[in-house]
N, C-alpha and C positions, 0 to 999 in steps of 0.2 A: 503493500502500500505506500502513495506517495500522498504529502500534502498538497493538497489544492492551489496554495500561492506558489509551490514551487513547480507545480504545474505551469500556470500560468507566465510567471517568469520565465520557464523555459522555453515555451512558444515562442515568446515575444524574442527574447534574447538570442535563438537558433538564425529566429528572422534576421536580426540586424547582422547578425554575422555575415550569414548568406549575402544579405545587399553589401555591404562591404567588400565583402570576397569579391563580388562583380563586380567591383564599382574599382578594384584593382587590374580589371583585364584590361588589354584592349584590344585585342580580337575578340568577335563569338564565334568565328570558325578562321582556324586555322589550321589550311592545310599543305604543309612545306611542299607534298608530296606533284601533287598536281595543281600547286598553284591558285588556291582558293581563297579570300581574305576580306574578313567582312572584319569592317569600326563595332566596338561595341556600344551601344549612343549611350549606355548610363553609367558610361567609366569615368572615372575622377578626370580624364583630363580631353571628354567627347567634348565638340569644338573649337578645339585648339589644334593646330595644322603640325601635328606631328611625323608627316608623310618621310622627314628628312634620317628618320631612323630606322636601319636594316633591321627586321625581323628573321633572316635567314640567311647562309653562305655557303657556297661550297665542300668547306672543308670539315668544318663541325656542326654543322647546321644551327640551330639558336644560342649557337655559344659562338665567340669571337667576334664579338659587335661592331660593325662601321657606322656611324654617321656624316651625312652628305654634311662637305662643307663650301662646295661650291660644286657646279653644275659637273665640275671633271672628276673634284675629288671628295676623296672620304676621312675622316678621323678617326684613329683609335690607339690605342695604347699598346706603347710597343711592346712589352711583355707578352704580350697576346693576338699581337696583328694577325692579319688576312694575307696569306704570301701570297708574291705576285703567280699569274692565273690562277688564280682564286677568285670565282665570284661572289658578287655580292648582289643583295638585293632588294626593293624599297618600293612601297603600296601608296599609292594616291589614296585620296577623302574618298572616291569613288570605286576604291578596290581595283584599280586597276595594276598591275604587276611591270615593274618595268627593272631589267637584270644586267649589268655591267660587269665585265670583265677586268681586276684592277690588271694593267701593266706594267707599272714602276712603282718605287716606293722608294720614302726617303722619312730619316726620324735623325731626332739629338743624339747626337753622340755622347753619352757620359756615360761608359765604362758600363761599371755592374747600378750603379746608385738608380734608384728607380725616383728618388724623392725630386718633385719638380723637371723631371726631364723625362716624366714615362706616355710621349705624345710619338707616334708615325703615320706620318700618309700616305695616302694610295691613289695613286692616279687611273684614272676609269679610261676603258677602251673607246669610248665614245659619252659625250654629254648628259645628263640627265636635264631635259629643261622645262618640263611639267609636276617636278616637287621642287618647293621652295628650300633651299639652303639653309642650314640652320644659321645662326648670327651671335655672336659672340658679345660679351659685354668691352664696352671700350676704355683705354686704359684709364683715362679719369669720371670713372664709374663714381670714386670717392668726391668727388665736387658735388653728386645729388646724396649719397646716401651712407650711414654711418653704420656699418653694417655691426658693429657692437652695441648702436644703442639700438637695433631692431630687432623683429622676428622676422629674417625670412623663410618662405618654404622652397623647401627643392623636393624638385619631382627628377625622380632614377627610376631608369629602367631595368629590369634585370633577365636573364637568358629568359624564362618563360614569358617574357612579354607582359608583365606587370610592370603596374606602377608602388613607388612608395616613397612616404613623405618624409622630410626630413626638416631639420634647422641649418641652415649658414649660420659658422661658429667663428669663420675669419675672414678676414679681409682674403681677395683675390687678388690683390697685387702682393702678398706671399706666393710662396713656391707653389703651394698643395692649397686646394679647396677640402676643406673638414665640416665634419658634418656633426651632427649632434639628436638624437632622439630625447627629447625633453618636454615635448611640446606637447601638454596630454592630450587637446582635443584632436592632435594627429596622429597620435601612436595608436590609433586604430587602422590604420595607413600602414602602418610601418611593417617592413620582414625586413629582417639582418641577409646583410650580404652574403654568398657563399662560393665556393668555387666553381667556375664557370661564368659568374656576372662581370669580371672581369671584362673592360671595354667598354662596357655598358654606358650611356650619357649620363648628366647630370645637368636638371634644365632650373631656370624660375621663367616666373611669368612677368611680363612684363605688357600692362594693357591685355593682349588675348596673343600674344608674338612669345611666344619661346622662345627664350636664350640660354645659349649654351654655357657651361662654366667647364666643361673637363670631361672625363673618360673615368669612368673607377679602376683604380690600383691594388688600393686595400680594400679586402672586406667589415664583415661586423658591421659599422652604421654605415662606413663607407670613406671613402679620401681618395682624389685623384688628383695630377697636375692643374693649377689650373694654366686657361688659353688664355685668358687674358694677360696674364703676369708672363705665358710666353709669347703673344702677339709677333714680335719683333723678327723672332728666330719661327716662327710661323711666316712668314713672310718672305722669310729665307726659303723656305724649304719649299715653299708654292714654286716662287723663281724656277727652286734645283731643278721641281717638274716639266715647267714649258710648258704652263698653260696660261689662257689668255684671262681668266679672271682670278681675284683675289679674296681671302675671306674677310667679311664683312660684318661693319662692326652695329650692333643696335645705335639707333638713333636716341639721344638722351634731352633733346633742343626743344620738348616740348613741355618738358618739367620743371620746376626750380633749380636751382642751386644754392647749396644749403648759405654757402656765404652771402648769398641775396635772402634768403627765406631769416636769417639772422640778423637781419640790416633792417626789416620795417621799423619805421619808429610813427612815432603819434605826431598826431596835425593838430595844429593851434588855428581857432578859430574868430571871426568877426564880422559885423553884419549880421548876428545874431538877432531875431526875433521871435519870440514865443517860445524856447527852446534854450536850453543848457549842456555843457560837457565836460566830464571827467575822464582822466585816467582814458581817452580814447575813443570815448560814446558817446553819444550825440540823441539827446532826449528832447519829444516836445510837452513841455508841460504846461501849456496855452490851452486851455481846457477848449470843449469843440471839437469840430471841424473845418476843414478849408485850406485851400492854397495859400497861409496868409503867416504861417511859420518856415523859418529857414534861415540859412546863411553863408558864408564861405569860409575856405581857410585860409590863413595866412599865408602858408607857404605856396609856393607855382612854380614850373618849372617848364620847360622849355622844350627836354622830353624826359622821359619817365613814364613811372609805372604807380595808380592809386591803385589802394586793395580797399571792397568795398563787402562790410559784413552785414545783412540787414539781420535785427537779434529774433524778430518772429516775422512768419506768413497770414498775417489777417488784419494788418492794418497798409494802406497808402504810404508811400513813401519814395523821393525820385532824387535818387542820386545820383550823380556825374561830373563832368567836368565845366567849367565857362572862361573864358578869357577877361572876360569882363563882366560882372555879375556882384550885385548890390540889394538887389530886392527878392523877399522871400517867395514871389513865384516859384511856378516850375517855367512857366513860357522862358524865363532868361536863363534857361539851364540847356549847353548847344548842344553835350554829349552825354545822355545819363541810360540809366537803367532806373523804369518805372516800377517799381515791388508793390504790386497788385492784393488786396485784401483775401483772394481767393487761391493763393498759393501759386498764380502767374506772373509772368515778365514781359514789360513791354522795352523795346528801347522808345525813346525819344530823342529828337532833334530838334532844338528851337522850337519847342511845344508840341513839334508834327509827331505821333507817334508815326515809326518806320516799319517794323515786325516786332512779331512775338516770340520769345526764344522758348519758352518751353515752364516746366514750373519751378520749383523752389522751395527750401524750407527753412527756416529758421537758422542760424549761423552755416550758412553755407559761404562760400568764396565766391567773390566777383571782381574781375581786374580792370582795366581803362588803360592801355600801353598806350602812350606816347611817344613816338620814333620821330623821327625827321622827316618823314613822308607820308606816313600812316597815323589812323589812329583808331584803335584795336581792338574791341570790345571782348573779354571770355571770361565761362561759366568755368570755373576751374582753372584745368590746362587747355579748354578746348575754346577754341573761336567761333564768336559767332556773328560777330560781322565786321568789317571792313571798311574805313572809308579814308579819302584821300585827306589829310589834314590841310587847314589853312597855312600859308608860312610866317613865320614874323611872328608869332604869339607866345605868350606863356600863359602856359593853364593852371587854373584853380579847383580844389574838390568843392562845388558845389549846390545845395541841396536845398527839397522843398518837403515839407513832411505835413502828411493831409491830418491824421486821426491823431487824439490824444494820447499821451501814454508809447504812440513807436519810438524806436528806438536805432540807432545801428551802428558802429564801428567805419573807421576809415582810418588809414595808416597809409603813409608813403613808403615806397623802394630808398633807401638811405643812400645818401649820393648822387642823386637827381639837386640839380644845379635848383638852387630857390632861386625867384627873381628880384635884385638888387633895387 
Protein backbone atom coordinates (compact mmCIF):
# COMPACT_ATOMS: atom_id res chain seq x y z
CA UNK A 1 0.00 0.00 0.00
CA UNK A 2 1.11 3.58 -0.73
CA UNK A 3 0.28 6.94 0.75
CA UNK A 4 -2.10 8.91 -1.45
CA UNK A 5 0.08 12.05 -1.12
CA UNK A 6 3.16 10.15 -2.32
CA UNK A 7 1.25 8.84 -5.32
CA UNK A 8 0.05 12.33 -6.29
CA UNK A 9 3.58 13.74 -5.97
CA UNK A 10 5.01 10.86 -7.97
CA UNK A 11 2.69 11.36 -10.95
CA UNK A 12 3.33 15.10 -11.20
CA UNK A 13 7.07 14.81 -10.60
CA UNK A 14 7.41 12.09 -13.23
CA UNK A 15 5.68 14.31 -15.77
CA UNK A 16 7.93 17.26 -14.88
CA UNK A 17 11.02 15.07 -15.32
CA UNK A 18 9.76 13.88 -18.72
CA UNK A 19 9.12 17.46 -19.86
CA UNK A 20 12.58 18.55 -18.72
CA UNK A 21 14.17 15.56 -20.45
CA UNK A 22 12.23 16.38 -23.62
CA UNK A 23 13.44 19.98 -23.37
CA UNK A 24 17.07 18.82 -23.54
CA UNK A 25 16.58 16.94 -26.80
CA UNK A 26 17.63 18.84 -29.95
CA UNK A 27 15.93 16.38 -32.32
CA UNK A 28 12.80 14.25 -32.17
CA UNK A 29 14.06 12.22 -35.14
CA UNK A 30 17.78 11.48 -35.46
CA UNK A 31 18.34 8.78 -38.07
CA UNK A 32 22.01 9.04 -39.02
CA UNK A 33 21.94 6.03 -41.36
CA UNK A 34 19.18 7.44 -43.55
CA UNK A 35 20.06 11.12 -43.07
CA UNK A 36 16.65 11.96 -41.61
CA UNK A 37 16.39 14.60 -38.87
CA UNK A 38 13.51 16.52 -37.29
CA UNK A 39 14.08 19.34 -34.81
CA UNK A 40 12.31 19.17 -31.46
CA UNK A 41 9.73 22.02 -31.26
CA UNK A 42 9.69 21.69 -27.45
CA UNK A 43 13.44 21.87 -27.02
CA UNK A 44 14.99 24.46 -24.76
CA UNK A 45 16.69 25.91 -27.87
CA UNK A 46 13.68 25.78 -30.19
CA UNK A 47 13.39 29.04 -32.13
CA UNK A 48 17.14 29.65 -32.12
CA UNK A 49 19.24 28.85 -35.20
CA UNK A 50 21.74 26.18 -34.20
CA UNK A 51 22.19 24.74 -37.68
CA UNK A 52 25.92 25.42 -37.27
CA UNK A 53 26.24 22.48 -34.84
CA UNK A 54 27.04 19.19 -36.59
CA UNK A 55 25.17 16.12 -35.27
CA UNK A 56 27.31 13.51 -37.09
CA UNK A 57 30.64 12.79 -38.75
CA UNK A 58 31.98 9.81 -40.68
CA UNK A 59 34.76 9.02 -38.19
CA UNK A 60 32.87 8.36 -34.94
CA UNK A 61 29.25 9.16 -35.67
CA UNK A 62 27.93 11.36 -32.86
CA UNK A 63 31.38 11.83 -31.27
CA UNK A 64 34.12 14.28 -32.38
CA UNK A 65 31.76 17.22 -32.83
CA UNK A 66 32.33 20.09 -35.28
CA UNK A 67 30.81 23.58 -35.51
CA UNK A 68 30.50 25.69 -38.67
CA UNK A 69 32.57 28.90 -38.23
CA UNK A 70 32.49 30.20 -41.81
CA UNK A 71 30.86 28.75 -44.95
CA UNK A 72 34.22 27.03 -45.61
CA UNK A 73 35.53 26.24 -42.12
CA UNK A 74 34.54 24.07 -39.15
CA UNK A 75 35.97 24.37 -35.65
CA UNK A 76 36.63 21.61 -33.12
CA UNK A 77 38.78 20.67 -30.15
CA UNK A 78 42.32 19.82 -31.27
CA UNK A 79 42.58 16.77 -28.99
CA UNK A 80 39.44 15.24 -30.49
CA UNK A 81 39.42 16.58 -34.03
CA UNK A 82 38.05 15.02 -37.19
CA UNK A 83 40.87 13.95 -39.56
CA UNK A 84 41.35 14.97 -43.19
CA UNK A 85 38.88 13.14 -45.47
CA UNK A 86 36.41 12.82 -42.61
CA UNK A 87 32.91 13.98 -43.52
CA UNK A 88 30.77 16.28 -41.40
CA UNK A 89 27.03 16.73 -41.55
CA UNK A 90 24.82 19.73 -40.80
CA UNK A 91 21.03 20.08 -40.72
CA UNK A 92 19.02 23.18 -41.65
CA UNK A 93 15.97 24.28 -39.68
CA UNK A 94 13.79 22.58 -42.29
CA UNK A 95 15.65 19.27 -41.94
CA UNK A 96 17.72 19.55 -45.14
CA UNK A 97 21.05 17.75 -44.74
CA UNK A 98 24.36 19.26 -45.90
CA UNK A 99 27.43 17.01 -45.85
CA UNK A 100 31.02 18.00 -46.69
CA UNK A 101 34.52 16.49 -46.58
CA UNK A 102 37.37 18.05 -44.62
CA UNK A 103 40.29 18.49 -47.03
CA UNK A 104 42.76 20.47 -44.90
CA UNK A 105 43.34 21.20 -41.20
CA UNK A 106 45.16 23.78 -39.09
CA UNK A 107 45.63 24.10 -35.34
CA UNK A 108 47.43 25.99 -32.59
CA UNK A 109 50.77 24.26 -32.03
CA UNK A 110 51.39 24.16 -28.28
CA UNK A 111 52.99 20.82 -27.57
CA UNK A 112 51.09 18.68 -25.07
CA UNK A 113 49.26 21.49 -23.26
CA UNK A 114 45.54 21.92 -23.96
CA UNK A 115 44.97 24.91 -21.67
CA UNK A 116 43.94 27.81 -23.86
CA UNK A 117 45.15 26.08 -27.04
CA UNK A 118 42.70 23.24 -27.74
CA UNK A 119 41.47 24.54 -31.12
CA UNK A 120 41.56 22.99 -34.57
CA UNK A 121 40.04 24.24 -37.80
CA UNK A 122 39.07 22.14 -40.80
CA UNK A 123 38.52 23.38 -44.36
CA UNK A 124 35.53 21.96 -46.24
CA UNK A 125 35.76 20.78 -49.85
CA UNK A 126 32.93 23.20 -50.77
CA UNK A 127 31.12 25.94 -48.87
CA UNK A 128 27.83 25.54 -46.99
CA UNK A 129 25.74 28.55 -48.02
CA UNK A 130 22.30 27.81 -46.55
CA UNK A 131 23.33 27.53 -42.88
CA UNK A 132 24.44 30.53 -40.82
CA UNK A 133 27.93 30.01 -39.33
CA UNK A 134 28.43 30.59 -35.61
CA UNK A 135 29.49 34.03 -34.43
CA UNK A 136 31.91 34.61 -31.57
CA UNK A 137 32.04 37.37 -28.95
CA UNK A 138 34.19 40.36 -29.96
CA UNK A 139 37.34 41.06 -28.01
CA UNK A 140 35.81 44.23 -26.55
CA UNK A 141 32.94 42.30 -24.97
CA UNK A 142 34.05 43.38 -21.49
CA UNK A 143 33.05 46.94 -22.44
CA UNK A 144 29.44 45.70 -22.38
CA UNK A 145 29.16 43.13 -19.60
CA UNK A 146 30.87 42.24 -16.34
CA UNK A 147 30.75 38.46 -16.22
CA UNK A 148 31.67 38.35 -12.54
CA UNK A 149 28.66 40.54 -11.69
CA UNK A 150 26.22 38.76 -14.03
CA UNK A 151 24.47 35.39 -14.15
CA UNK A 152 25.00 34.32 -17.76
CA UNK A 153 23.43 31.03 -18.90
CA UNK A 154 25.56 28.87 -21.20
CA UNK A 155 24.06 26.26 -23.54
CA UNK A 156 26.35 23.29 -24.05
CA UNK A 157 25.80 20.42 -26.49
CA UNK A 158 26.82 16.79 -25.93
CA UNK A 159 27.33 13.68 -28.06
CA UNK A 160 23.67 12.63 -27.69
CA UNK A 161 22.56 15.96 -29.23
CA UNK A 162 21.17 17.09 -25.91
CA UNK A 163 21.66 20.56 -24.45
CA UNK A 164 22.66 21.46 -20.91
CA UNK A 165 22.48 24.72 -18.94
CA UNK A 166 25.34 26.04 -16.83
CA UNK A 167 26.66 29.45 -15.74
CA UNK A 168 29.65 31.32 -17.13
CA UNK A 169 32.05 32.11 -14.27
CA UNK A 170 35.17 33.48 -15.94
CA UNK A 171 35.87 36.32 -18.36
CA UNK A 172 36.41 34.93 -21.83
CA UNK A 173 39.36 37.23 -22.42
CA UNK A 174 41.15 34.62 -20.29
CA UNK A 175 42.48 31.45 -21.99
CA UNK A 176 39.71 29.13 -20.75
CA UNK A 177 35.92 29.29 -20.69
CA UNK A 178 34.89 27.94 -17.28
CA UNK A 179 31.39 27.00 -16.17
CA UNK A 180 29.51 26.33 -12.92
CA UNK A 181 26.40 24.37 -11.99
CA UNK A 182 25.22 26.52 -9.09
CA UNK A 183 22.05 28.20 -10.37
CA UNK A 184 19.04 26.47 -8.81
CA UNK A 185 16.50 27.17 -11.56
CA UNK A 186 18.85 25.81 -14.24
CA UNK A 187 19.94 22.62 -12.45
CA UNK A 188 17.17 20.43 -13.89
CA UNK A 189 18.66 21.16 -17.34
CA UNK A 190 22.20 20.24 -16.31
CA UNK A 191 24.10 17.09 -17.30
CA UNK A 192 27.71 16.32 -16.46
CA UNK A 193 30.03 16.05 -19.47
CA UNK A 194 31.55 12.61 -20.05
CA UNK A 195 33.93 10.85 -22.45
CA UNK A 196 32.78 11.49 -26.00
CA UNK A 197 31.38 14.96 -25.30
CA UNK A 198 34.69 16.69 -26.08
CA UNK A 199 34.67 19.16 -28.96
CA UNK A 200 30.99 19.99 -28.51
CA UNK A 201 30.27 23.74 -28.50
CA UNK A 202 29.37 26.16 -25.70
CA UNK A 203 27.05 29.07 -26.55
CA UNK A 204 25.39 32.09 -25.01
CA UNK A 205 22.32 33.76 -26.55
CA UNK A 206 22.30 37.47 -27.39
CA UNK A 207 18.82 38.48 -28.50
CA UNK A 208 18.01 35.41 -30.58
CA UNK A 209 21.56 35.01 -31.90
CA UNK A 210 23.61 32.04 -30.61
CA UNK A 211 27.16 33.23 -29.89
CA UNK A 212 29.93 30.63 -29.63
CA UNK A 213 32.31 30.70 -26.65
CA UNK A 214 34.45 27.64 -27.36
CA UNK A 215 34.61 23.83 -27.59
CA UNK A 216 34.63 21.41 -24.67
CA UNK A 217 38.04 20.14 -23.59
CA UNK A 218 37.34 18.89 -20.08
CA UNK A 219 34.39 17.02 -18.58
CA UNK A 220 32.33 17.43 -15.45
CA UNK A 221 30.68 20.84 -15.59
CA UNK A 222 32.76 21.55 -18.70
CA UNK A 223 35.46 23.96 -19.85
CA UNK A 224 37.39 24.75 -23.00
CA UNK A 225 39.56 27.25 -24.84
CA UNK A 226 38.05 30.70 -25.32
CA UNK A 227 37.69 31.52 -29.02
CA UNK A 228 37.54 35.23 -28.19
CA UNK A 229 40.86 35.00 -26.36
CA UNK A 230 42.34 33.21 -29.38
CA UNK A 231 40.72 35.38 -32.09
CA UNK A 232 44.06 36.57 -33.52
CA UNK A 233 45.32 32.99 -33.76
CA UNK A 234 42.04 31.92 -35.39
CA UNK A 235 42.46 34.61 -38.04
CA UNK A 236 45.94 33.27 -38.80
CA UNK A 237 44.61 29.72 -39.10
CA UNK A 238 41.82 30.82 -41.44
CA UNK A 239 44.36 32.64 -43.59
CA UNK A 240 46.55 29.50 -43.68
CA UNK A 241 43.56 27.45 -44.87
CA UNK A 242 43.17 29.85 -47.79
CA UNK A 243 39.43 30.49 -47.56
CA UNK A 244 37.76 33.74 -48.67
CA UNK A 245 35.80 34.57 -45.51
CA UNK A 246 36.85 35.00 -41.88
CA UNK A 247 35.14 34.26 -38.58
CA UNK A 248 32.46 36.81 -37.75
CA UNK A 249 32.19 38.54 -34.37
CA UNK A 250 28.77 39.31 -32.85
CA UNK A 251 27.77 42.96 -33.21
CA UNK A 252 27.23 44.65 -29.84
CA UNK A 253 26.72 48.17 -31.19
CA UNK A 254 23.03 48.19 -30.22
CA UNK A 255 23.92 47.76 -26.55
CA UNK A 256 25.02 50.40 -24.09
CA UNK A 257 28.66 50.18 -23.01
CA UNK A 258 29.24 49.92 -19.28
CA UNK A 259 31.22 53.15 -19.16
CA UNK A 260 28.21 54.95 -20.63
CA UNK A 261 25.80 53.20 -18.29
CA UNK A 262 27.75 54.38 -15.27
CA UNK A 263 27.92 57.92 -16.64
CA UNK A 264 24.25 58.96 -16.55
CA UNK A 265 23.85 62.10 -14.47
CA UNK A 266 20.80 63.76 -13.01
CA UNK A 267 19.32 66.83 -14.63
CA UNK A 268 18.55 70.18 -13.06
CA UNK A 269 15.40 72.05 -14.14
CA UNK A 270 14.15 75.57 -14.76
CA UNK A 271 10.94 77.22 -16.03
CA UNK A 272 8.96 74.91 -13.71
CA UNK A 273 5.19 75.33 -13.55
CA UNK A 274 3.07 73.17 -11.23
CA UNK A 275 5.76 70.55 -10.65
CA UNK A 276 8.87 69.88 -8.60
CA UNK A 277 11.95 67.69 -8.81
CA UNK A 278 14.32 65.85 -6.49
CA UNK A 279 17.02 63.20 -7.08
CA UNK A 280 16.29 62.98 -10.79
CA UNK A 281 12.50 62.60 -10.43
CA UNK A 282 9.94 65.16 -11.62
CA UNK A 283 6.40 65.18 -10.11
CA UNK A 284 3.30 67.19 -10.96
CA UNK A 285 1.83 68.48 -7.69
CA UNK A 286 -0.64 70.86 -9.29
CA UNK A 287 -4.24 69.62 -8.68
CA UNK A 288 -6.51 68.68 -11.56
CA UNK A 289 -5.45 67.92 -15.10
CA UNK A 290 -4.43 69.76 -18.23
CA UNK A 291 -1.34 70.47 -20.30
CA UNK A 292 -0.48 73.33 -17.96
CA UNK A 293 2.41 71.91 -15.93
CA UNK A 294 5.95 71.51 -17.20
CA UNK A 295 9.51 72.77 -17.45
CA UNK A 296 12.89 72.34 -19.12
CA UNK A 297 16.32 71.13 -18.11
CA UNK A 298 19.12 73.54 -17.39
CA UNK A 299 21.53 71.27 -19.27
CA UNK A 300 21.59 71.32 -23.06
CA UNK A 301 23.86 69.82 -25.68
CA UNK A 302 24.58 69.73 -29.36
CA UNK A 303 25.04 65.96 -29.47
CA UNK A 304 24.29 63.39 -26.76
CA UNK A 305 21.53 61.32 -25.18
CA UNK A 306 18.63 61.82 -22.77
CA UNK A 307 17.19 58.82 -20.90
CA UNK A 308 13.50 59.04 -19.90
CA UNK A 309 11.78 56.69 -17.41
CA UNK A 310 8.02 57.10 -16.78
CA UNK A 311 7.13 56.07 -13.23
CA UNK A 312 3.66 54.79 -14.15
CA UNK A 313 1.60 53.78 -17.19
CA UNK A 314 -1.82 55.20 -16.28
CA UNK A 315 -1.28 58.97 -16.62
CA UNK A 316 -0.57 61.37 -19.46
CA UNK A 317 2.75 63.11 -19.79
CA UNK A 318 4.90 64.34 -22.67
CA UNK A 319 8.70 64.23 -22.39
CA UNK A 320 11.15 65.13 -25.14
CA UNK A 321 13.64 67.74 -26.30
CA UNK A 322 13.44 71.29 -27.59
CA UNK A 323 15.92 73.94 -28.57
CA UNK A 324 13.78 76.76 -27.15
CA UNK A 325 11.08 75.86 -24.62
CA UNK A 326 9.87 77.98 -21.72
CA UNK A 327 6.11 77.34 -21.50
CA UNK A 328 4.39 74.38 -19.78
CA UNK A 329 2.31 73.27 -22.79
CA UNK A 330 3.19 70.29 -24.97
CA UNK A 331 2.88 71.96 -28.39
CA UNK A 332 6.26 73.67 -28.03
CA UNK A 333 8.12 70.36 -27.48
CA UNK A 334 9.91 69.67 -30.74
CA UNK A 335 10.59 65.92 -30.38
CA UNK A 336 8.68 64.00 -27.71
CA UNK A 337 7.36 60.72 -26.36
CA UNK A 338 3.74 60.98 -25.23
CA UNK A 339 3.13 58.45 -22.47
CA UNK A 340 -0.62 57.83 -22.44
CA UNK A 341 -2.91 56.72 -19.63
CA UNK A 342 -3.75 53.42 -21.34
CA UNK A 343 -0.16 52.13 -21.45
CA UNK A 344 0.55 53.14 -25.07
CA UNK A 345 3.10 55.57 -26.49
CA UNK A 346 2.85 58.07 -29.30
CA UNK A 347 5.58 60.22 -30.78
CA UNK A 348 4.77 63.91 -31.14
CA UNK A 349 6.78 66.56 -32.93
CA UNK A 350 5.95 70.26 -32.52
CA UNK A 351 2.52 69.36 -31.14
CA UNK A 352 1.55 66.96 -33.94
CA UNK A 353 1.22 63.19 -33.64
CA UNK A 354 3.70 61.33 -35.87
CA UNK A 355 3.32 57.64 -35.00
CA UNK A 356 2.25 55.15 -32.35
CA UNK A 357 5.07 52.84 -31.22
CA UNK A 358 3.36 50.30 -28.95
CA UNK A 359 2.92 49.75 -25.25
CA UNK A 360 4.92 50.42 -22.13
CA UNK A 361 5.00 49.81 -18.40
CA UNK A 362 6.11 52.00 -15.55
CA UNK A 363 9.92 52.01 -15.18
CA UNK A 364 10.53 51.14 -18.86
CA UNK A 365 13.45 53.10 -20.34
CA UNK A 366 13.29 55.35 -23.40
CA UNK A 367 16.01 57.37 -25.10
CA UNK A 368 16.41 60.30 -27.43
CA UNK A 369 19.80 60.35 -29.15
CA UNK A 370 20.99 63.54 -30.82
CA UNK A 371 23.81 63.03 -33.33
CA UNK A 372 25.30 65.46 -35.80
CA UNK A 373 22.78 64.44 -38.47
CA UNK A 374 19.83 62.69 -36.81
CA UNK A 375 17.46 62.63 -33.86
CA UNK A 376 16.75 59.04 -32.90
CA UNK A 377 13.98 57.73 -30.61
CA UNK A 378 14.66 54.43 -28.85
CA UNK A 379 12.53 52.11 -26.72
CA UNK A 380 15.27 50.31 -24.82
CA UNK A 381 17.81 49.27 -27.46
CA UNK A 382 15.27 49.34 -30.31
CA UNK A 383 15.15 52.33 -32.66
CA UNK A 384 11.50 53.31 -33.22
CA UNK A 385 11.92 56.51 -35.24
CA UNK A 386 14.72 58.56 -36.74
CA UNK A 387 14.49 62.03 -38.28
CA UNK A 388 16.93 64.57 -39.65
CA UNK A 389 17.98 67.11 -37.05
CA UNK A 390 18.10 70.84 -37.65
CA UNK A 391 21.62 72.21 -37.70
CA UNK A 392 23.02 74.76 -35.30
CA UNK A 393 20.81 74.03 -32.28
CA UNK A 394 21.41 72.78 -28.76
CA UNK A 395 18.67 70.74 -27.13
CA UNK A 396 17.25 70.65 -23.61
CA UNK A 397 14.90 68.16 -22.02
CA UNK A 398 11.39 69.62 -22.29
CA UNK A 399 8.23 68.22 -20.71
CA UNK A 400 4.55 68.77 -20.04
CA UNK A 401 2.58 66.76 -17.45
CA UNK A 402 -1.21 66.38 -17.77
CA UNK A 403 -2.30 64.46 -14.68
CA UNK A 404 -1.86 65.28 -11.00
CA UNK A 405 0.62 62.84 -9.44
CA UNK A 406 2.27 61.83 -12.71
CA UNK A 407 6.02 61.42 -12.39
CA UNK A 408 9.09 60.56 -14.48
CA UNK A 409 12.87 60.39 -14.24
CA UNK A 410 15.34 61.72 -16.78
CA UNK A 411 19.12 61.62 -17.07
CA UNK A 412 21.77 63.06 -19.34
CA UNK A 413 24.66 61.00 -20.67
CA UNK A 414 27.79 62.23 -18.92
CA UNK A 415 30.29 63.93 -21.18
CA UNK A 416 27.80 65.47 -23.60
CA UNK A 417 28.63 69.19 -23.92
CA UNK A 418 26.40 71.62 -22.09
CA UNK A 419 25.32 74.98 -23.44
CA UNK A 420 27.64 77.76 -22.40
